[in-house]
Jmol script that loads the backbone (N, CA, C; Angstrom):
load data "model"
ATOM      1  N   MET A   1     110.404 118.077  84.008  1.00  0.00           N
ATOM      2  CA  MET A   1     109.298 117.670  84.234  1.00  0.00           C
ATOM      3  C   MET A   1     109.491 117.584  86.105  1.00  0.00           C
ATOM      4  N   ILE A   2     108.317 118.208  86.514  1.00  0.00           N
ATOM      5  CA  ILE A   2     108.284 118.194  87.855  1.00  0.00           C
ATOM      6  C   ILE A   2     107.238 117.028  88.420  1.00  0.00           C
ATOM      7  N   LEU A   3     107.584 116.318  89.455  1.00  0.00           N
ATOM      8  CA  LEU A   3     106.892 115.151  89.824  1.00  0.00           C
ATOM      9  C   LEU A   3     106.834 115.395  91.471  1.00  0.00           C
ATOM     10  N   VAL A   4     105.671 115.420  91.932  1.00  0.00           N
ATOM     11  CA  VAL A   4     105.328 115.591  93.464  1.00  0.00           C
ATOM     12  C   VAL A   4     104.240 114.555  93.688  1.00  0.00           C
ATOM     13  N   ASN A   5     103.967 114.544  95.060  1.00  0.00           N
ATOM     14  CA  ASN A   5     103.011 113.559  95.716  1.00  0.00           C
ATOM     15  C   ASN A   5     102.098 114.426  96.264  1.00  0.00           C
ATOM     16  N   THR A   6     101.759 115.488  95.788  1.00  0.00           N
ATOM     17  CA  THR A   6     100.675 116.317  96.401  1.00  0.00           C
ATOM     18  C   THR A   6     100.020 116.800  95.314  1.00  0.00           C
ATOM     19  N   ASP A   7      98.593 117.260  95.366  1.00  0.00           N
ATOM     20  CA  ASP A   7      97.795 117.422  94.380  1.00  0.00           C
ATOM     21  C   ASP A   7      97.773 119.165  93.837  1.00  0.00           C
ATOM     22  N   TYR A   8      98.906 119.457  94.429  1.00  0.00           N
ATOM     23  CA  TYR A   8      99.118 121.014  93.955  1.00  0.00           C
ATOM     24  C   TYR A   8     100.802 121.568  93.920  1.00  0.00           C
ATOM     25  N   ILE A   9     100.876 122.342  93.248  1.00  0.00           N
ATOM     26  CA  ILE A   9     102.302 122.746  92.946  1.00  0.00           C
ATOM     27  C   ILE A   9     102.081 124.321  93.401  1.00  0.00           C
ATOM     28  N   THR A  10     102.845 124.685  94.762  1.00  0.00           N
ATOM     29  CA  THR A  10     102.643 126.082  95.051  1.00  0.00           C
ATOM     30  C   THR A  10     103.172 127.001  93.958  1.00  0.00           C
ATOM     31  N   GLY A  11     102.224 128.140  93.718  1.00  0.00           N
ATOM     32  CA  GLY A  11     102.583 129.074  92.990  1.00  0.00           C
ATOM     33  C   GLY A  11     102.263 128.817  91.181  1.00  0.00           C
ATOM     34  N   LYS A  12     101.781 127.579  91.138  1.00  0.00           N
ATOM     35  CA  LYS A  12     101.116 127.321  89.426  1.00  0.00           C
ATOM     36  C   LYS A  12      99.758 126.979  89.583  1.00  0.00           C
ATOM     37  N   GLU A  13      99.437 127.297  88.585  1.00  0.00           N
ATOM     38  CA  GLU A  13      97.983 126.718  88.121  1.00  0.00           C
ATOM     39  C   GLU A  13      98.026 125.843  86.954  1.00  0.00           C
ATOM     40  N   PHE A  14      97.302 124.939  86.979  1.00  0.00           N
ATOM     41  CA  PHE A  14      97.463 123.970  85.708  1.00  0.00           C
ATOM     42  C   PHE A  14      96.081 123.171  85.429  1.00  0.00           C
ATOM     43  N   GLU A  15      95.981 122.686  84.223  1.00  0.00           N
ATOM     44  CA  GLU A  15      94.767 121.978  83.824  1.00  0.00           C
ATOM     45  C   GLU A  15      95.374 120.346  83.592  1.00  0.00           C
ATOM     46  N   MET A  16      94.350 119.813  84.236  1.00  0.00           N
ATOM     47  CA  MET A  16      94.778 118.234  84.186  1.00  0.00           C
ATOM     48  C   MET A  16      94.479 117.594  82.840  1.00  0.00           C
ATOM     49  N   LEU A  17      95.517 116.612  82.370  1.00  0.00           N
ATOM     50  CA  LEU A  17      95.650 116.085  81.156  1.00  0.00           C
ATOM     51  C   LEU A  17      95.076 114.730  81.172  1.00  0.00           C
ATOM     52  N   GLY A  18      95.262 114.026  82.315  1.00  0.00           N
ATOM     53  CA  GLY A  18      94.860 112.662  82.722  1.00  0.00           C
ATOM     54  C   GLY A  18      95.763 111.684  83.472  1.00  0.00           C
ATOM     55  N   LEU A  19      95.295 110.463  83.768  1.00  0.00           N
ATOM     56  CA  LEU A  19      96.324 109.459  84.446  1.00  0.00           C
ATOM     57  C   LEU A  19      97.337 108.979  83.459  1.00  0.00           C
ATOM     58  N   VAL A  20      98.430 109.179  84.104  1.00  0.00           N
ATOM     59  CA  VAL A  20      99.493 108.290  83.659  1.00  0.00           C
ATOM     60  C   VAL A  20     100.049 107.190  84.648  1.00  0.00           C
ATOM     61  N   LYS A  21     100.849 106.260  83.993  1.00  0.00           N
ATOM     62  CA  LYS A  21     101.186 105.347  84.830  1.00  0.00           C
ATOM     63  C   LYS A  21     102.363 104.626  84.327  1.00  0.00           C
ATOM     64  N   GLY A  22     103.302 104.028  85.032  1.00  0.00           N
ATOM     65  CA  GLY A  22     104.446 102.945  84.568  1.00  0.00           C
ATOM     66  C   GLY A  22     104.447 101.841  85.592  1.00  0.00           C
ATOM     67  N   SER A  23     104.916 100.609  84.798  1.00  0.00           N
ATOM     68  CA  SER A  23     105.169  99.665  85.734  1.00  0.00           C
ATOM     69  C   SER A  23     106.100  98.763  85.511  1.00  0.00           C
ATOM     70  N   THR A  24     106.807  97.839  86.102  1.00  0.00           N
ATOM     71  CA  THR A  24     107.701  96.826  85.609  1.00  0.00           C
ATOM     72  C   THR A  24     107.634  95.598  86.665  1.00  0.00           C
ATOM     73  N   ILE A  25     108.089  94.541  86.247  1.00  0.00           N
ATOM     74  CA  ILE A  25     108.141  93.371  87.039  1.00  0.00           C
ATOM     75  C   ILE A  25     109.576  92.991  87.011  1.00  0.00           C
ATOM     76  N   GLN A  26     110.321  92.921  88.198  1.00  0.00           N
ATOM     77  CA  GLN A  26     111.829  92.530  88.293  1.00  0.00           C
ATOM     78  C   GLN A  26     112.048  91.392  89.208  1.00  0.00           C
ATOM     79  N   SER A  27     113.361  90.894  88.881  1.00  0.00           N
ATOM     80  CA  SER A  27     113.423  89.721  89.475  1.00  0.00           C
ATOM     81  C   SER A  27     115.112  89.580  89.836  1.00  0.00           C
ATOM     82  N   LYS A  28     115.629  88.749  90.718  1.00  0.00           N
ATOM     83  CA  LYS A  28     116.905  88.683  90.823  1.00  0.00           C
ATOM     84  C   LYS A  28     117.311  87.245  90.176  1.00  0.00           C
ATOM     85  N   ASN A  29     118.511  87.147  90.025  1.00  0.00           N
ATOM     86  CA  ASN A  29     119.037  85.945  89.476  1.00  0.00           C
ATOM     87  C   ASN A  29     118.853  84.980  90.759  1.00  0.00           C
ATOM     88  N   ILE A  30     119.061  83.898  90.414  1.00  0.00           N
ATOM     89  CA  ILE A  30     118.881  82.352  91.222  1.00  0.00           C
ATOM     90  C   ILE A  30     120.146  82.557  92.140  1.00  0.00           C
ATOM     91  N   GLY A  31     121.201  82.833  91.817  1.00  0.00           N
ATOM     92  CA  GLY A  31     122.444  82.996  92.963  1.00  0.00           C
ATOM     93  C   GLY A  31     122.283  83.946  93.785  1.00  0.00           C
ATOM     94  N   ARG A  32     121.513  85.215  93.672  1.00  0.00           N
ATOM     95  CA  ARG A  32     121.454  86.350  94.574  1.00  0.00           C
ATOM     96  C   ARG A  32     120.271  85.731  95.252  1.00  0.00           C
ATOM     97  N   ASP A  33     119.014  85.002  94.723  1.00  0.00           N
ATOM     98  CA  ASP A  33     118.022  84.835  95.414  1.00  0.00           C
ATOM     99  C   ASP A  33     118.274  83.722  96.393  1.00  0.00           C
ATOM    100  N   ILE A  34     119.162  82.680  96.164  1.00  0.00           N
ATOM    101  CA  ILE A  34     119.575  81.696  97.460  1.00  0.00           C
ATOM    102  C   ILE A  34     120.127  82.435  98.094  1.00  0.00           C
ATOM    103  N   SER A  35     121.229  83.452  97.850  1.00  0.00           N
ATOM    104  CA  SER A  35     122.240  84.087  99.020  1.00  0.00           C
ATOM    105  C   SER A  35     121.128  84.947  99.996  1.00  0.00           C
ATOM    106  N   GLN A  36     120.158  85.509  99.290  1.00  0.00           N
ATOM    107  CA  GLN A  36     119.247  86.386  99.979  1.00  0.00           C
ATOM    108  C   GLN A  36     118.265  85.652 100.909  1.00  0.00           C
ATOM    109  N   GLY A  37     118.076  84.361 100.557  1.00  0.00           N
ATOM    110  CA  GLY A  37     117.130  83.198 101.401  1.00  0.00           C
ATOM    111  C   GLY A  37     118.112  82.855 102.438  1.00  0.00           C
ATOM    112  N   LEU A  38     119.067  82.936 102.299  1.00  0.00           N
ATOM    113  CA  LEU A  38     120.138  82.430 103.603  1.00  0.00           C
ATOM    114  C   LEU A  38     120.094  83.691 104.429  1.00  0.00           C
ATOM    115  N   LYS A  39     120.167  84.772 103.872  1.00  0.00           N
ATOM    116  CA  LYS A  39     120.269  85.888 104.852  1.00  0.00           C
ATOM    117  C   LYS A  39     119.021  85.854 105.869  1.00  0.00           C
ATOM    118  N   THR A  40     118.110  85.521 105.414  1.00  0.00           N
ATOM    119  CA  THR A  40     116.746  85.721 106.294  1.00  0.00           C
ATOM    120  C   THR A  40     116.891  84.757 107.581  1.00  0.00           C
ATOM    121  N   LEU A  41     118.007  83.770 107.668  1.00  0.00           N
ATOM    122  CA  LEU A  41     118.095  83.184 108.388  1.00  0.00           C
ATOM    123  C   LEU A  41     118.580  83.627 109.838  1.00  0.00           C
ATOM    124  N   ILE A  42     119.489  84.733 109.273  1.00  0.00           N
ATOM    125  CA  ILE A  42     120.537  85.428 110.357  1.00  0.00           C
ATOM    126  C   ILE A  42     119.887  86.702 110.646  1.00  0.00           C
ATOM    127  N   GLY A  43     119.239  87.113 109.617  1.00  0.00           N
ATOM    128  CA  GLY A  43     118.249  88.656 109.818  1.00  0.00           C
ATOM    129  C   GLY A  43     119.236  89.592 109.262  1.00  0.00           C
ATOM    130  N   GLY A  44     118.899  90.874 108.944  1.00  0.00           N
ATOM    131  CA  GLY A  44     119.404  91.960 108.443  1.00  0.00           C
ATOM    132  C   GLY A  44     118.835  92.491 107.108  1.00  0.00           C
ATOM    133  N   GLU A  45     119.602  93.338 106.717  1.00  0.00           N
ATOM    134  CA  GLU A  45     118.794  94.084 105.333  1.00  0.00           C
ATOM    135  C   GLU A  45     118.940  93.066 104.104  1.00  0.00           C
ATOM    136  N   LEU A  46     118.191  92.957 103.214  1.00  0.00           N
ATOM    137  CA  LEU A  46     118.465  92.258 102.074  1.00  0.00           C
ATOM    138  C   LEU A  46     118.832  93.161 101.056  1.00  0.00           C
ATOM    139  N   LYS A  47     120.086  93.368 100.931  1.00  0.00           N
ATOM    140  CA  LYS A  47     120.449  94.388 100.201  1.00  0.00           C
ATOM    141  C   LYS A  47     120.159  94.083  98.698  1.00  0.00           C
ATOM    142  N   ALA A  48     120.370  92.782  98.103  1.00  0.00           N
ATOM    143  CA  ALA A  48     120.180  92.581  96.881  1.00  0.00           C
ATOM    144  C   ALA A  48     118.695  92.979  96.321  1.00  0.00           C
ATOM    145  N   TYR A  49     117.866  92.521  97.373  1.00  0.00           N
ATOM    146  CA  TYR A  49     116.433  92.926  96.903  1.00  0.00           C
ATOM    147  C   TYR A  49     116.151  94.380  96.883  1.00  0.00           C
ATOM    148  N   ASN A  50     116.952  95.226  98.045  1.00  0.00           N
ATOM    149  CA  ASN A  50     116.574  96.554  98.195  1.00  0.00           C
ATOM    150  C   ASN A  50     117.009  97.131  96.875  1.00  0.00           C
ATOM    151  N   GLU A  51     118.253  96.879  96.265  1.00  0.00           N
ATOM    152  CA  GLU A  51     118.448  97.379  94.855  1.00  0.00           C
ATOM    153  C   GLU A  51     117.510  96.929  93.847  1.00  0.00           C
ATOM    154  N   MET A  52     117.098  95.677  93.828  1.00  0.00           N
ATOM    155  CA  MET A  52     116.028  95.509  92.770  1.00  0.00           C
ATOM    156  C   MET A  52     114.844  96.238  93.021  1.00  0.00           C
ATOM    157  N   MET A  53     114.415  96.690  94.088  1.00  0.00           N
ATOM    158  CA  MET A  53     113.388  97.439  94.314  1.00  0.00           C
ATOM    159  C   MET A  53     113.703  99.028  93.840  1.00  0.00           C
ATOM    160  N   ASN A  54     114.664  99.323  94.361  1.00  0.00           N
ATOM    161  CA  ASN A  54     115.112 100.728  93.781  1.00  0.00           C
ATOM    162  C   ASN A  54     115.083 101.070  92.115  1.00  0.00           C
ATOM    163  N   GLU A  55     115.697  99.980  91.765  1.00  0.00           N
ATOM    164  CA  GLU A  55     115.790  99.892  89.989  1.00  0.00           C
ATOM    165  C   GLU A  55     114.292  99.713  89.624  1.00  0.00           C
ATOM    166  N   ALA A  56     113.777  98.825  90.018  1.00  0.00           N
ATOM    167  CA  ALA A  56     112.115  98.595  89.733  1.00  0.00           C
ATOM    168  C   ALA A  56     111.574 100.164  89.618  1.00  0.00           C
ATOM    169  N   ARG A  57     111.504 100.942  91.082  1.00  0.00           N
ATOM    170  CA  ARG A  57     110.928 102.160  91.024  1.00  0.00           C
ATOM    171  C   ARG A  57     111.315 103.134  90.120  1.00  0.00           C
ATOM    172  N   ALA A  58     112.704 103.057  89.889  1.00  0.00           N
ATOM    173  CA  ALA A  58     113.195 103.935  88.693  1.00  0.00           C
ATOM    174  C   ALA A  58     112.609 103.980  87.293  1.00  0.00           C
ATOM    175  N   ILE A  59     112.570 102.611  87.058  1.00  0.00           N
ATOM    176  CA  ILE A  59     112.079 102.073  85.513  1.00  0.00           C
ATOM    177  C   ILE A  59     110.736 102.450  85.600  1.00  0.00           C
ATOM    178  N   ALA A  60     109.827 102.219  86.511  1.00  0.00           N
ATOM    179  CA  ALA A  60     108.737 102.559  86.445  1.00  0.00           C
ATOM    180  C   ALA A  60     108.244 104.071  86.410  1.00  0.00           C
ATOM    181  N   THR A  61     108.982 104.951  87.077  1.00  0.00           N
ATOM    182  CA  THR A  61     108.795 106.226  87.029  1.00  0.00           C
ATOM    183  C   THR A  61     109.125 106.618  85.694  1.00  0.00           C
ATOM    184  N   LYS A  62     110.309 106.269  84.992  1.00  0.00           N
ATOM    185  CA  LYS A  62     110.823 106.719  83.798  1.00  0.00           C
ATOM    186  C   LYS A  62     109.465 106.650  82.736  1.00  0.00           C
ATOM    187  N   ARG A  63     108.893 105.333  82.969  1.00  0.00           N
ATOM    188  CA  ARG A  63     107.780 104.663  81.970  1.00  0.00           C
ATOM    189  C   ARG A  63     106.598 105.961  82.170  1.00  0.00           C
ATOM    190  N   MET A  64     106.460 106.114  83.450  1.00  0.00           N
ATOM    191  CA  MET A  64     105.320 107.286  83.888  1.00  0.00           C
ATOM    192  C   MET A  64     105.666 108.610  83.172  1.00  0.00           C
ATOM    193  N   VAL A  65     106.801 108.994  83.378  1.00  0.00           N
ATOM    194  CA  VAL A  65     107.286 110.275  82.803  1.00  0.00           C
ATOM    195  C   VAL A  65     107.388 110.308  81.206  1.00  0.00           C
ATOM    196  N   ASP A  66     107.627 109.279  80.764  1.00  0.00           N
ATOM    197  CA  ASP A  66     107.614 109.028  79.194  1.00  0.00           C
ATOM    198  C   ASP A  66     106.131 109.202  78.662  1.00  0.00           C
ATOM    199  N   GLU A  67     105.072 108.657  79.319  1.00  0.00           N
ATOM    200  CA  GLU A  67     103.687 108.818  79.068  1.00  0.00           C
ATOM    201  C   GLU A  67     102.995 110.084  79.227  1.00  0.00           C
ATOM    202  N   ALA A  68     103.598 110.778  80.402  1.00  0.00           N
ATOM    203  CA  ALA A  68     103.240 112.012  80.634  1.00  0.00           C
ATOM    204  C   ALA A  68     103.775 113.050  79.452  1.00  0.00           C
ATOM    205  N   THR A  69     105.229 112.687  79.170  1.00  0.00           N
ATOM    206  CA  THR A  69     105.664 113.883  78.131  1.00  0.00           C
ATOM    207  C   THR A  69     104.737 113.629  76.710  1.00  0.00           C
ATOM    208  N   THR A  70     104.562 112.362  76.444  1.00  0.00           N
ATOM    209  CA  THR A  70     103.664 112.172  74.988  1.00  0.00           C
ATOM    210  C   THR A  70     102.485 112.991  75.189  1.00  0.00           C
ATOM    211  N   LEU A  71     101.634 113.148  76.233  1.00  0.00           N
ATOM    212  CA  LEU A  71     100.632 114.013  76.541  1.00  0.00           C
ATOM    213  C   LEU A  71     100.923 115.571  76.553  1.00  0.00           C
ATOM    214  N   GLY A  72     102.155 115.986  76.580  1.00  0.00           N
ATOM    215  CA  GLY A  72     102.799 117.262  76.645  1.00  0.00           C
ATOM    216  C   GLY A  72     102.611 117.980  78.096  1.00  0.00           C
ATOM    217  N   ALA A  73     103.036 117.152  79.194  1.00  0.00           N
ATOM    218  CA  ALA A  73     102.529 117.446  80.436  1.00  0.00           C
ATOM    219  C   ALA A  73     104.018 118.130  81.019  1.00  0.00           C
ATOM    220  N   ASP A  74     103.521 119.224  81.769  1.00  0.00           N
ATOM    221  CA  ASP A  74     104.700 119.928  82.408  1.00  0.00           C
ATOM    222  C   ASP A  74     105.246 119.107  83.872  1.00  0.00           C
ATOM    223  N   ALA A  75     104.159 118.642  84.199  1.00  0.00           N
ATOM    224  CA  ALA A  75     104.437 117.748  85.539  1.00  0.00           C
ATOM    225  C   ALA A  75     103.529 116.740  85.958  1.00  0.00           C
ATOM    226  N   VAL A  76     103.540 116.212  86.621  1.00  0.00           N
ATOM    227  CA  VAL A  76     102.947 115.042  87.323  1.00  0.00           C
ATOM    228  C   VAL A  76     102.537 115.244  88.864  1.00  0.00           C
ATOM    229  N   VAL A  77     101.266 115.288  89.224  1.00  0.00           N
ATOM    230  CA  VAL A  77     100.996 115.502  90.551  1.00  0.00           C
ATOM    231  C   VAL A  77     100.202 114.394  91.059  1.00  0.00           C
ATOM    232  N   ASN A  78     100.314 114.176  92.672  1.00  0.00           N
ATOM    233  CA  ASN A  78      99.504 113.231  93.476  1.00  0.00           C
ATOM    234  C   ASN A  78     100.134 111.962  93.010  1.00  0.00           C
ATOM    235  N   ILE A  79     101.437 111.924  92.853  1.00  0.00           N
ATOM    236  CA  ILE A  79     102.025 110.307  92.414  1.00  0.00           C
ATOM    237  C   ILE A  79     101.941 109.425  93.604  1.00  0.00           C
ATOM    238  N   ARG A  80     101.584 108.183  93.161  1.00  0.00           N
ATOM    239  CA  ARG A  80     101.674 107.206  94.149  1.00  0.00           C
ATOM    240  C   ARG A  80     102.437 105.883  93.629  1.00  0.00           C
ATOM    241  N   TYR A  81     103.058 105.189  94.500  1.00  0.00           N
ATOM    242  CA  TYR A  81     103.517 103.880  94.056  1.00  0.00           C
ATOM    243  C   TYR A  81     103.085 102.652  94.808  1.00  0.00           C
ATOM    244  N   ALA A  82     102.884 101.691  94.345  1.00  0.00           N
ATOM    245  CA  ALA A  82     102.473 100.347  94.805  1.00  0.00           C
ATOM    246  C   ALA A  82     103.302  99.111  94.284  1.00  0.00           C
ATOM    247  N   SER A  83     103.421  98.013  94.980  1.00  0.00           N
ATOM    248  CA  SER A  83     104.195  96.969  94.766  1.00  0.00           C
ATOM    249  C   SER A  83     103.534  95.734  95.318  1.00  0.00           C
ATOM    250  N   SER A  84     103.795  94.559  94.567  1.00  0.00           N
ATOM    251  CA  SER A  84     103.107  93.507  94.934  1.00  0.00           C
ATOM    252  C   SER A  84     104.243  92.242  94.553  1.00  0.00           C
ATOM    253  N   ALA A  85     104.186  91.203  95.347  1.00  0.00           N
ATOM    254  CA  ALA A  85     104.966  89.958  94.914  1.00  0.00           C
ATOM    255  C   ALA A  85     104.309  89.233  93.800  1.00  0.00           C
ATOM    256  N   ILE A  86     104.842  89.051  92.714  1.00  0.00           N
ATOM    257  CA  ILE A  86     104.179  88.243  91.614  1.00  0.00           C
ATOM    258  C   ILE A  86     104.643  86.744  91.828  1.00  0.00           C
ATOM    259  N   MET A  87     105.771  86.630  92.240  1.00  0.00           N
ATOM    260  CA  MET A  87     106.308  84.891  92.513  1.00  0.00           C
ATOM    261  C   MET A  87     107.439  85.253  93.575  1.00  0.00           C
ATOM    262  N   GLN A  88     107.883  84.179  94.121  1.00  0.00           N
ATOM    263  CA  GLN A  88     109.162  84.127  94.835  1.00  0.00           C
ATOM    264  C   GLN A  88     110.337  84.783  94.364  1.00  0.00           C
ATOM    265  N   GLY A  89     110.644  85.968  94.825  1.00  0.00           N
ATOM    266  CA  GLY A  89     111.807  86.627  94.176  1.00  0.00           C
ATOM    267  C   GLY A  89     111.586  87.455  92.895  1.00  0.00           C
ATOM    268  N   ALA A  90     110.392  87.824  92.607  1.00  0.00           N
ATOM    269  CA  ALA A  90     109.935  88.681  91.722  1.00  0.00           C
ATOM    270  C   ALA A  90     108.789  89.790  92.282  1.00  0.00           C
ATOM    271  N   ALA A  91     108.940  90.812  91.764  1.00  0.00           N
ATOM    272  CA  ALA A  91     107.901  91.887  92.347  1.00  0.00           C
ATOM    273  C   ALA A  91     107.673  92.732  91.181  1.00  0.00           C
ATOM    274  N   GLU A  92     106.409  93.163  91.326  1.00  0.00           N
ATOM    275  CA  GLU A  92     105.814  94.226  90.597  1.00  0.00           C
ATOM    276  C   GLU A  92     105.756  95.718  91.282  1.00  0.00           C
ATOM    277  N   VAL A  93     106.071  96.551  90.451  1.00  0.00           N
ATOM    278  CA  VAL A  93     106.128  98.101  90.936  1.00  0.00           C
ATOM    279  C   VAL A  93     105.328  98.907  89.949  1.00  0.00           C
ATOM    280  N   ILE A  94     104.313  99.467  90.536  1.00  0.00           N
ATOM    281  CA  ILE A  94     103.689 100.512  89.422  1.00  0.00           C
ATOM    282  C   ILE A  94     103.529 101.765  90.274  1.00  0.00           C
ATOM    283  N   VAL A  95     103.772 102.840  89.135  1.00  0.00           N
ATOM    284  CA  VAL A  95     103.712 103.993  90.055  1.00  0.00           C
ATOM    285  C   VAL A  95     102.625 104.841  88.914  1.00  0.00           C
ATOM    286  N   TYR A  96     101.577 105.831  89.451  1.00  0.00           N
ATOM    287  CA  TYR A  96     100.594 106.461  88.924  1.00  0.00           C
ATOM    288  C   TYR A  96     100.522 107.766  89.438  1.00  0.00           C
ATOM    289  N   GLY A  97     100.062 108.858  88.432  1.00  0.00           N
ATOM    290  CA  GLY A  97      99.756 110.069  89.124  1.00  0.00           C
ATOM    291  C   GLY A  97      98.990 110.767  87.928  1.00  0.00           C
ATOM    292  N   THR A  98      98.482 112.134  88.058  1.00  0.00           N
ATOM    293  CA  THR A  98      98.060 112.894  87.075  1.00  0.00           C
ATOM    294  C   THR A  98      98.793 113.978  86.356  1.00  0.00           C
ATOM    295  N   ALA A  99      98.891 113.616  85.066  1.00  0.00           N
ATOM    296  CA  ALA A  99      99.688 114.673  84.327  1.00  0.00           C
ATOM    297  C   ALA A  99      98.992 115.838  84.112  1.00  0.00           C
ATOM    298  N   VAL A 100      99.649 117.101  84.080  1.00  0.00           N
ATOM    299  CA  VAL A 100      98.884 118.305  84.357  1.00  0.00           C
ATOM    300  C   VAL A 100      99.977 119.303  83.257  1.00  0.00           C
ATOM    301  N   LYS A 101      99.367 120.239  82.923  1.00  0.00           N
ATOM    302  CA  LYS A 101      99.982 121.392  81.869  1.00  0.00           C
ATOM    303  C   LYS A 101      99.720 122.792  82.665  1.00  0.00           C
ATOM    304  N   PHE A 102     100.796 123.516  82.745  1.00  0.00           N
ATOM    305  CA  PHE A 102     100.962 124.798  83.378  1.00  0.00           C
ATOM    306  C   PHE A 102     100.053 125.761  82.476  1.00  0.00           C
ATOM    307  N   ARG A 103      99.303 126.689  83.384  1.00  0.00           N
ATOM    308  CA  ARG A 103      98.517 127.642  82.606  1.00  0.00           C
ATOM    309  C   ARG A 103      99.227 128.972  82.371  1.00  0.00           C
TER     310      ARG A 103
END
end "model"
wireframe off; spacefill off
backbone 0.3
color backbone group
């Protein structure tokens, strides 16, 4: 499966199959949440939250690819990611794009 954030793939012609998406809501455990809260007092990278968001993007991307595979897609073009805070320490990540089949 080819995944790109452009609306074309050089050298490929394709037909659009439709919109595909994947999402997840992730949170850290209370211990990590407290330690990351303390980290905001001194500054620096919040590594636990960074790991959480990387994991969330990977899960959301897999769900999008699974949906595209179900449609018989060869690729997903014009991929976009969005995230939002659901509550303290929890975030939603959504990824979406257009599933395409090569001609």
